[in-house]
Backbone as ProteinMPNN parsed JSONL, in Angstrom:
{"seq_chain_A": "MYLIMLNRKLIFEILFFRKIEELEAKLEYERLKREKLESELDECRNEIARLIITLRSFEDKKLHSRVRFQNKEEKKFQNSLLATTVK", "coords_chain_A": {"N_chain_A": [[-47.69, 29.854, -31.758], [-45.482, 28.636, -32.854], [-43.437, 30.016, -31.533], [-43.768, 29.116, -28.924], [-43.097, 26.408, -29.191], [-40.482, 26.739, -29.984], [-39.423, 27.966, -27.729], [-39.771, 25.887, -25.878], [-38.073, 23.982, -26.989], [-35.66, 25.334, -26.764], [-35.486, 25.618, -23.953], [-35.353, 22.902, -23.285], [-32.893, 22.245, -24.511], [-31.166, 23.883, -23.053], [-31.502, 22.802, -20.459], [-30.598, 20.224, -21.031], [-27.871, 20.667, -21.738], [-26.98, 21.733, -19.326], [-27.256, 19.506, -17.696], [-25.393, 17.826, -18.899], [-23.028, 19.275, -18.347], [-23.095, 19.095, -15.559], [-22.804, 16.326, -15.199], [-20.284, 15.983, -16.365], [-18.745, 17.431, -14.559], [-19.128, 15.872, -12.27], [-17.903, 13.53, -13.168], [-15.246, 14.408, -13.44], [-14.698, 15.003, -10.744], [-14.892, 12.415, -9.642], [-12.79, 11.217, -11.022], [-10.582, 12.608, -9.991], [-10.833, 11.851, -7.337], [-10.403, 9.075, -7.568], [-7.746, 9.089, -8.492], [-6.475, 10.137, -6.248], [-6.986, 8.116, -4.377], [-5.619, 6.008, -5.624], [-3.041, 6.969, -5.408], [-2.739, 6.967, -2.617], [-2.932, 4.215, -2.237], [-0.602, 3.364, -3.553], [1.283, 4.527, -1.823], [0.731, 3.058, 0.491], [1.421, 0.477, -0.379], [4.167, 0.856, -0.792], [4.94, 1.381, 1.843], [4.305, -1.077, 3.039], [6.122, -2.734, 1.683], [8.519, -1.629, 2.627], [8.273, -2.193, 5.361], [8.267, -4.988, 5.301], [10.868, -5.486, 4.426], [12.268, -4.434, 6.618], [11.341, -6.147, 8.652], [12.312, -8.631, 7.747], [15.011, -8.103, 7.955], [15.298, -7.868, 10.738], [14.573, -10.481, 11.408], [16.665, -11.902, 10.201], [18.826, -10.941, 11.717], [18.092, -11.914, 14.228], [18.13, -14.683, 13.758], [20.835, -14.985, 13.105], [21.964, -14.238, 15.529], [20.953, -16.268, 17.149], [22.201, -18.516, 16.038], [24.864, -17.886, 16.566], [24.763, -17.988, 19.368], [24.12, -20.692, 19.742], [26.415, -21.847, 18.657], [28.329, -20.967, 20.51], [27.41, -22.302, 22.777], [27.758, -24.948, 21.953], [30.557, -24.997, 21.728], [31.241, -24.584, 24.393], [30.226, -26.931, 25.474], [31.774, -28.825, 24.103], [34.302, -28.089, 25.043], [33.953, -28.671, 27.733], [33.686, -31.419, 27.575], [36.226, -32.081, 26.589], [37.733, -31.225, 28.743], [36.96, -32.993, 30.746], [37.795, -35.356, 29.602], [40.539, -35.083, 29.398], [41.434, -35.191, 32.033]], "CA_chain_A": [[-47.466, 28.443, -31.49], [-44.093, 28.376, -33.226], [-42.602, 30.555, -30.449], [-43.884, 28.22, -27.766], [-42.296, 25.224, -29.506], [-39.101, 27.183, -29.99], [-39.052, 28.163, -26.322], [-39.649, 24.552, -25.255], [-36.846, 23.38, -27.508], [-34.56, 26.079, -26.165], [-35.443, 25.213, -22.543], [-34.862, 21.528, -23.265], [-31.461, 22.266, -24.814], [-30.468, 24.473, -21.893], [-31.496, 21.782, -19.401], [-29.755, 19.134, -21.51], [-26.472, 21.06, -21.606], [-26.686, 21.837, -17.882], [-27.091, 18.134, -17.196], [-24.098, 17.358, -19.409], [-22.0, 19.941, -17.549], [-23.147, 18.516, -14.214], [-22.224, 14.982, -15.276], [-18.853, 16.135, -16.61], [-18.149, 17.857, -13.284], [-19.109, 14.669, -11.422], [-16.886, 12.636, -13.725], [-13.947, 14.977, -13.069], [-14.565, 14.8, -9.305], [-14.628, 10.995, -9.421], [-11.448, 10.95, -11.533], [-9.635, 13.121, -8.995], [-10.958, 10.986, -6.155], [-9.736, 7.82, -7.908], [-6.303, 9.335, -8.522], [-6.029, 10.294, -4.855], [-7.006, 6.783, -3.77], [-4.523, 5.242, -6.221], [-1.817, 7.488, -4.803], [-2.704, 6.425, -1.257], [-2.652, 2.788, -2.372], [0.832, 3.258, -3.848], [2.006, 4.824, -0.583], [0.552, 1.902, 1.392], [2.231, -0.622, -0.912], [5.562, 1.175, -0.496], [5.133, 1.201, 3.292], [4.304, -2.528, 3.29], [7.407, -3.252, 1.199], [9.549, -1.173, 3.567], [8.109, -2.944, 6.611], [8.694, -6.37, 5.049], [12.334, -5.47, 4.415], [12.694, -4.239, 8.008], [11.044, -7.378, 9.376], [13.278, -9.659, 7.319], [16.307, -7.726, 8.523], [15.261, -8.271, 12.146], [14.568, -11.948, 11.459], [18.031, -12.341, 9.893], [19.663, -10.639, 12.881], [17.697, -12.84, 15.289], [18.642, -15.998, 13.372], [22.295, -14.916, 13.235], [22.242, -14.214, 16.968], [20.648, -17.603, 17.67], [23.261, -19.412, 15.561], [26.066, -17.559, 17.345], [24.554, -18.499, 20.719], [24.236, -22.149, 19.684], [27.828, -22.164, 18.448], [29.008, -20.763, 21.791], [27.0, -23.387, 23.668], [28.43, -26.164, 21.476], [31.964, -24.9, 22.09], [31.312, -24.808, 25.842], [30.002, -28.358, 25.696], [32.963, -29.534, 23.617], [35.387, -27.806, 25.986], [33.715, -29.42, 28.974], [34.0, -32.817, 27.277], [37.68, -32.169, 26.522], [38.261, -31.044, 30.101], [36.735, -34.239, 31.494], [38.558, -36.398, 28.946], [41.949, -34.824, 29.667], [41.709, -35.518, 33.438]], "C_chain_A": [[-46.006, 28.079, -31.762], [-43.145, 28.863, -32.133], [-42.635, 29.663, -29.22], [-43.037, 26.976, -27.998], [-40.808, 25.573, -29.484], [-38.6, 27.375, -28.56], [-38.871, 26.818, -25.61], [-38.358, 23.875, -25.698], [-35.63, 24.041, -26.874], [-34.392, 25.691, -24.684], [-34.888, 23.799, -22.422], [-33.357, 21.48, -23.514], [-30.651, 22.84, -23.659], [-30.378, 23.456, -20.763], [-30.583, 20.618, -19.773], [-28.276, 19.466, -21.327], [-26.062, 21.259, -20.151], [-26.434, 20.457, -17.291], [-25.748, 17.56, -17.655], [-22.959, 17.98, -18.597], [-21.934, 19.36, -16.136], [-22.491, 17.128, -14.196], [-20.722, 15.029, -15.55], [-18.124, 16.554, -15.333], [-18.069, 16.671, -12.322], [-18.015, 13.704, -11.863], [-15.482, 13.114, -13.34], [-13.674, 14.778, -11.577], [-14.208, 13.345, -9.002], [-13.234, 10.606, -9.921], [-10.39, 11.412, -10.532], [-9.641, 12.262, -7.727], [-10.235, 9.659, -6.386], [-8.223, 7.99, -7.905], [-5.739, 9.475, -7.115], [-5.967, 8.93, -4.167], [-5.881, 5.902, -4.327], [-3.187, 5.677, -5.644], [-1.654, 6.953, -3.378], [-2.378, 4.933, -1.274], [-1.174, 2.554, -2.664], [1.668, 3.512, -2.598], [1.909, 3.649, 0.39], [1.39, 0.714, 0.925], [3.712, -0.387, -0.625], [5.869, 0.978, 0.989], [5.176, -0.289, 3.649], [5.634, -3.133, 2.853], [8.534, -2.872, 2.154], [9.482, -1.97, 4.873], [8.541, -4.401, 6.452], [10.21, -6.449, 5.064], [12.869, -5.329, 5.831], [12.481, -5.51, 8.822], [12.027, -8.474, 9.019], [14.663, -9.369, 7.882], [16.373, -8.135, 9.99], [15.29, -9.792, 12.288], [15.97, -12.492, 11.184], [18.957, -12.105, 11.081], [19.365, -11.613, 14.019], [18.252, -14.232, 14.999], [20.158, -16.041, 13.542], [22.696, -14.949, 14.707], [22.026, -15.597, 17.574], [21.743, -18.596, 17.276], [24.538, -19.155, 16.347], [25.95, -18.111, 18.762], [24.708, -20.022, 20.736], [25.687, -22.577, 19.49], [28.614, -22.009, 19.747], [28.679, -21.909, 22.759], [27.669, -24.704, 23.253], [29.902, -26.156, 21.85], [32.157, -25.141, 23.586], [31.177, -26.302, 26.153], [31.223, -29.177, 25.266], [34.14, -29.31, 24.556], [35.2, -28.566, 27.293], [34.003, -30.904, 28.774], [35.513, -33.024, 27.227], [38.296, -32.08, 27.923], [38.086, -32.334, 30.902], [37.548, -35.385, 30.906], [40.036, -36.284, 29.283], [42.309, -35.284, 31.079], [41.96, -36.945, 33.604]], "O_chain_A": [[-45.383, 27.326, -31.014], [-42.154, 28.196, -31.836], [-41.616, 29.485, -28.553], [-42.33, 26.535, -27.092], [-39.983, 24.787, -29.018], [-37.479, 26.986, -28.23], [-37.932, 26.639, -24.835], [-37.644, 23.276, -24.893], [-34.677, 23.361, -26.493], [-33.272, 25.464, -24.227], [-34.053, 23.527, -21.56], [-32.629, 20.767, -22.823], [-29.577, 22.336, -23.332], [-29.312, 23.265, -20.177], [-29.873, 20.087, -18.918], [-27.512, 18.644, -20.821], [-24.92, 20.982, -19.785], [-25.519, 20.266, -16.49], [-25.056, 16.89, -16.888], [-22.026, 17.279, -18.203], [-20.85, 19.159, -15.588], [-21.722, 16.805, -13.29], [-19.97, 14.208, -15.026], [-17.018, 16.085, -15.06], [-17.061, 16.487, -11.64], [-17.296, 13.137, -11.04], [-14.632, 12.309, -12.96], [-12.56, 14.428, -11.187], [-13.318, 13.078, -8.195], [-12.571, 9.763, -9.317], [-9.425, 10.698, -10.26], [-8.598, 11.988, -7.134], [-9.534, 9.172, -5.499], [-7.499, 7.144, -7.381], [-4.647, 8.984, -6.827], [-5.007, 8.629, -3.459], [-5.263, 5.138, -3.584], [-2.303, 4.851, -5.417], [-0.564, 6.538, -2.985], [-1.633, 4.447, -0.424], [-0.561, 1.652, -2.093], [2.642, 2.804, -2.34], [2.893, 3.29, 1.036], [1.999, 0.022, 1.741], [4.431, -1.316, -0.258], [6.931, 0.469, 1.347], [5.993, -0.708, 4.469], [6.211, -3.951, 3.569], [9.402, -3.691, 2.456], [10.51, -2.37, 5.42], [9.119, -4.98, 7.371], [10.78, -7.371, 5.647], [13.815, -6.02, 6.211], [13.352, -5.903, 9.598], [12.523, -9.174, 9.902], [15.398, -10.289, 8.242], [17.379, -8.684, 10.439], [15.951, -10.326, 13.179], [16.417, -13.427, 11.848], [19.776, -12.961, 11.416], [20.28, -12.082, 14.694], [18.784, -14.888, 15.894], [20.702, -17.017, 14.06], [23.661, -15.617, 15.078], [22.813, -16.048, 18.407], [22.16, -19.42, 18.089], [25.221, -20.096, 16.75], [26.92, -18.641, 19.304], [25.346, -20.576, 21.631], [26.136, -23.554, 20.089], [29.475, -22.836, 20.05], [29.553, -22.415, 23.463], [28.095, -25.481, 24.107], [30.447, -27.186, 22.246], [33.105, -25.809, 24.001], [31.908, -26.854, 26.976], [31.65, -30.094, 25.967], [34.894, -30.241, 24.836], [36.166, -29.046, 27.887], [34.5, -31.573, 29.679], [36.028, -34.011, 27.752], [39.261, -32.778, 28.234], [38.979, -32.719, 31.657], [37.949, -36.293, 31.634], [40.714, -37.301, 29.436], [43.434, -35.738, 31.285], [42.21, -37.402, 34.719]]}, "name": "protein", "num_of_chains": 1, "seq": "MYLIMLNRKLIFEILFFRKIEELEAKLEYERLKREKLESELDECRNEIARLIITLRSFEDKKLHSRVRFQNKEEKKFQNSLLATTVK"}
C-alpha cells in the first residue's frame, strides 16, 4: 500500500513539474512575442515621426512657394498700377 501511495505521489510530482515547465515555456514564448511586438511598435512610431517631418517639410515648401507666388502677383499688380499712373 505504501508503494502505491509513493508511486502516486511520484507521478503527481512528475506531472506537476511537467506542467510548471510547460507554463514556463509558454511564459517565455509570450515574453519573446511581446518583445517582438514592442520592437515593431517602436519601428512604426519612428516611421510615423519621420513621415510627419517629411510632411511638414513639404507643407513648408508649399507655403513658401505660395507666398513667393503671391508676392510676384502683388508686384505685377503694383507695377501695372504704376504704369497706368505714370501715363
